[in-house]
C-alpha positions in Angstrom: 11.1 -5.3 -22.2 14.1 -7.4 -23.2 15.3 -7.5 -19.6 11.8 -8.6 -18.4 11.6 -11.3 -21.0 15.1 -12.6 -20.1 14.3 -12.5 -16.4 11.1 -14.5 -16.8 12.8 -17.0 -19.1 15.6 -17.5 -16.6 13.4 -17.7 -13.5 10.6 -19.8 -15.0 7.9 -18.7 -12.5 4.9 -20.9 -11.6 2.7 -17.8 -11.7 3.2 -14.1 -12.6 1.5 -11.4 -10.5 1.2 -7.9 -11.9 -0.1 -4.7 -10.4 -1.1 -1.6 -12.3 0.0 0.9 -9.8 -2.2 3.6 -11.4 -4.8 3.4 -14.1 -2.5 5.4 -16.4 0.0 2.6 -16.2 -2.4 -0.2 -17.1 -1.1 -0.6 -20.6 2.5 -1.1 -19.2 1.0 -3.9 -17.0 -0.7 -5.5 -19.9 2.5 -5.3 -22.0 4.2 -7.2 -19.1 1.5 -9.8 -19.2 2.0 -10.3 -22.9 5.8 -10.7 -22.4 5.1 -13.4 -19.8 2.8 -15.3 -22.1 5.3 -15.0 -25.0 7.9 -16.7 -22.7 5.5 -19.3 -21.3 2.0 -19.5 -22.8 0.9 -21.7 -19.9 2.0 -19.6 -17.0 -1.0 -18.2 -15.0 -1.0 -14.4 -15.1 -2.8 -12.6 -12.2 -3.5 -8.9 -12.0 -4.4 -7.0 -8.8 -4.5 -3.6 -7.2 -6.9 -0.6 -7.3 -7.4 -0.5 -11.1 -7.9 -4.3 -11.3 -10.4 -4.3 -8.4 -12.7 -2.0 -10.4 -11.9 -2.9 -14.0 -11.8 -6.7 -13.9 -13.9 -7.1 -17.0 -11.6 -4.8 -19.0 -8.5 -6.7 -18.0 -10.0 -10.2 -18.6 -10.9 -9.1 -22.1 -7.1 -9.3 -22.7 -6.2 -12.9 -23.5 -2.9 -12.6 -21.6 -4.7 -12.1 -18.2 -6.0 -15.3 -16.6 -7.3 -14.1 -13.2 -7.9 -10.8 -11.5 -7.5 -10.4 -7.7 -10.0 -8.0 -6.2 -9.1 -6.1 -3.0 -6.7 -7.3 -0.4 -4.4 -9.9 -2.0 -2.3 -11.8 0.6 -4.6 -14.7 1.4 -5.9 -14.9 -2.2 -2.5 -15.1 -3.7 -1.4 -17.7 -1.1 -4.4 -19.9 -2.0 -3.7 -19.4 -5.7 -0.1 -20.4 -5.2 -1.1 -23.5 -3.3 -3.7 -24.5 -5.9 -1.1 -24.2 -8.7 1.5 -26.1 -6.7 -0.9 -29.0 -6.1 -2.4 -28.9 -9.6 -5.9 -27.9 -8.3 -8.4 -25.7 -10.0 -7.8 -22.0 -9.5 -11.2 -20.8 -10.9 -13.1 -20.9 -7.6 -10.9 -19.0 -5.2 -12.5 -16.2 -3.2 -11.6 -12.7 -4.2 -10.9 -13.5 -7.9 -12.5 -12.9 -11.3 -11.9 -15.4 -14.0 -13.3 -16.6 -17.3 -15.5 -19.7 -17.4 -15.4 -22.4 -20.1 -17.6 -20.2 -22.3 -15.3 -17.2 -21.9 -17.7 -15.3 -19.7 -16.7 -13.3 -16.7 -17.1 -15.1 -13.4 -16.7 -13.6 -9.9 -16.0 -16.0 -7.1 -17.1 -13.8 -4.2 -15.5 -11.2 -2.0 -12.5 -12.2 0.1 -13.0 -11.3 3.8 -10.5 -8.7 4.9 -7.7 -9.7 7.3 -9.1 -8.5 10.6 -5.8 -8.7 12.6 -3.0 -7.2 10.5 -0.5 -8.2 13.2 -0.9 -11.8 11.9 0.7 -10.8 8.6 4.5 -11.1 8.5 6.7 -8.1 7.7 7.2 -7.5 4.0 9.7 -10.2 2.7 12.4 -7.7 2.0 15.0 -10.5 2.1 13.6 -11.7 -1.2 14.1 -8.3 -2.8 17.3 -6.7 -4.1 17.5 -4.4 -1.1 21.0 -3.2 -2.0 19.5 -1.5 -5.1 16.6 0.1 -3.1 19.1 1.4 -0.5 21.5 2.7 -3.1 18.8 4.5 -5.0 17.3 6.0 -1.8 20.6 7.6 -1.1 20.2 9.7 -4.2 16.9 11.2 -3.0 16.8 15.0 -2.4 13.4 14.6 -0.8 14.5 12.8 2.4 16.3 14.4 5.4 18.4 11.2 5.9 19.4 8.2 3.9 19.0 5.4 3.4 15.2 5.5 3.7 12.3 3.2 3.0 8.5 2.9 3.3 6.3 1.4 5.9 2.5 0.7 5.9 1.0 0.6 9.4 -2.7 0.6 8.6 -5.2 0.0 5.8 -8.2 2.0 4.7 -10.0 5.1 5.9 -13.5 5.7 7.1 -13.9 8.9 5.1 -15.5 8.9 1.7 -13.8 11.6 -0.3 -15.1 11.5 -3.8 -11.7 11.4 -5.5 -10.3 8.5 -3.6 -10.0 4.9 -4.9 -8.8 3.1 -1.7 -12.2 1.7 -0.8 -12.0 -0.5 -3.9 -9.0 -2.3 -2.4 -9.2 -1.9 1.4 -13.0 -1.7 1.9 -14.8 0.9 4.1 -13.2 0.0 7.4 -10.0 1.2 9.0 -7.7 -1.6 10.1 -4.4 -1.0 11.9 -1.4 -2.8 13.1 -0.6 -2.5 16.8 1.9 0.1 17.8 4.2 -2.6 19.1 4.2 -4.4 15.7 4.9 -1.2 13.8 7.8 -0.2 16.0 9.2 -3.7 15.8 9.3 -3.4 12.0 11.0 0.0 12.4 13.6 -1.6 14.7 14.1 -4.4 12.2 14.7 -1.9 9.4 17.2 0.1 11.4 19.1 -3.0 12.6 19.1 -5.2 9.6 19.2 -2.7 6.8 20.7 0.4 8.4 17.6 2.5 7.5 17.7 6.0 8.9 14.4 7.4 7.6 10.9 6.0 7.4 8.1 7.2 5.1 4.6 6.2 6.3 2.5 5.7 3.2 -0.7 4.8 5.0 -3.9 6.3 3.6 -4.7 7.6 7.1 -1.8 6.9 9.5 -3.2 9.0 12.4 -6.9 8.1 12.3 -6.5 6.5 15.7 -4.9 9.2 17.8 -4.1 7.0 20.7 -2.2 4.5 18.5 -0.2 7.3 16.9 0.7 8.6 20.3 1.8 5.1 21.4 3.9 4.6 18.2 5.7 7.9 19.0 6.2 6.9 22.7 7.6 3.5 21.8 10.1 5.0 19.3 11.3 7.4 22.0 11.4 4.8 24.8 13.3 2.3 22.6 15.8 5.0 21.7 15.3 4.4 18.0 17.3 7.1 16.0 15.0 7.6 13.1 13.4 10.4 11.1 10.0 10.0 9.5 7.4 11.8 7.4 4.0 11.2 5.7 4.4 11.8 2.0 0.9 10.4 1.3 -0.6 13.1 3.5 -2.0 13.1 7.0 -5.6 13.8 8.1 -5.4 17.2 9.8 -8.7 16.5 11.7 -7.0 13.7 13.6 -4.3 15.9 15.0 -3.8 17.9 18.2 -1.0 20.1 19.3 -0.1 17.5 21.9 0.2 14.8 19.2 2.2 17.1 17.0 4.7 17.6 19.8 4.9 13.9 20.4 5.5 13.2 16.7 8.2 15.8 16.5 10.0 14.2 19.5 9.9 10.8 17.9 11.6 11.9 14.7 8.8 13.4 12.5 10.2 16.3 10.6 7.7 16.9 7.7 3.9 16.5 7.4 2.0 16.7 4.2 -1.5 18.1 4.7 -4.3 17.2 2.3 -6.3 20.5 2.4 -7.9 20.3 -1.0 -9.8 23.6 -0.8 -10.7 26.5 1.5 -14.0 26.8 -0.3 -16.9 25.4 1.8 -18.8 24.6 -1.4 -15.9 22.5 -2.8 -15.4 20.8 0.6 -19.0 19.8 0.6 -18.8 18.5 -3.0 -15.7 16.3 -2.2 -17.3 15.4 1.2 -14.2 16.6 3.0 -15.1 19.4 5.4 -12.8 21.0 7.9 -12.9 23.4 10.8 -10.7 26.0 9.2 -9.9 27.7 12.5 -8.5 24.4 13.8 -6.6 23.9 10.6 -5.0 27.3 11.0 -4.0 26.6 14.6 -2.5 23.2 13.7 -0.6 24.7 10.7 0.8 27.4 12.9 1.9 25.0 15.6 3.5 22.6 13.1 5.5 25.5 11.6 6.5 26.6 15.1 7.9 23.3 16.1 
């Protein structure tokens, strides 16, 4: 906490954005908001992410939180930053919850989702201490190669598994970056940062089989020496033996399958049913190759 306080005091930000990565960590996020306000009581504090998207009222009950960003945040945060920079009101920006003059919760309406993800730039890694991330990734015993990093090639999933929170952030549609854009980012990572392994942390990276095929083909055609895996899991119903072969050839070495249960009753309850014969075939083929 002392380090966070010193960093904010030195940097003097115009706004502070905080995400509670998981609901279990929300109190850490609120502690960070309190530290920011202790350093500068006038700095706007904005919270976002899955927890914030479904619990705005709870967060805005905390006096250290000024705004809550619901759902996808890039355009919302850009408009907030521009409003703060120009001295304009921030209490009417789409995709935000705020308190009105009476202290009541006010929602300014849903922000339309970005329809073409290729229009978004790559993550601004040049603004991050990449030397630290690269150094720490080399300590991982989980990766085949190092250094490694993460990539997000799509957003959302069309399934509605009862335990999943992603629809609160990404909505109910599946949106994806083009294969060429994804592979360009992989090339950027290998060339500019010496990355040797990629972890796709999409919620459903292979939902569009043809796109996954094309990503693999472009990696091979461009002779990109990379290994990759899917630690968030991969939807087994989207796979074929042909696709598995193509993935292996492009550098995939480990797949994490989200097979929650072999019980049909449980599958129906969580609204995630499989053809178990197909599952068995794909598991056998994956192990074989």
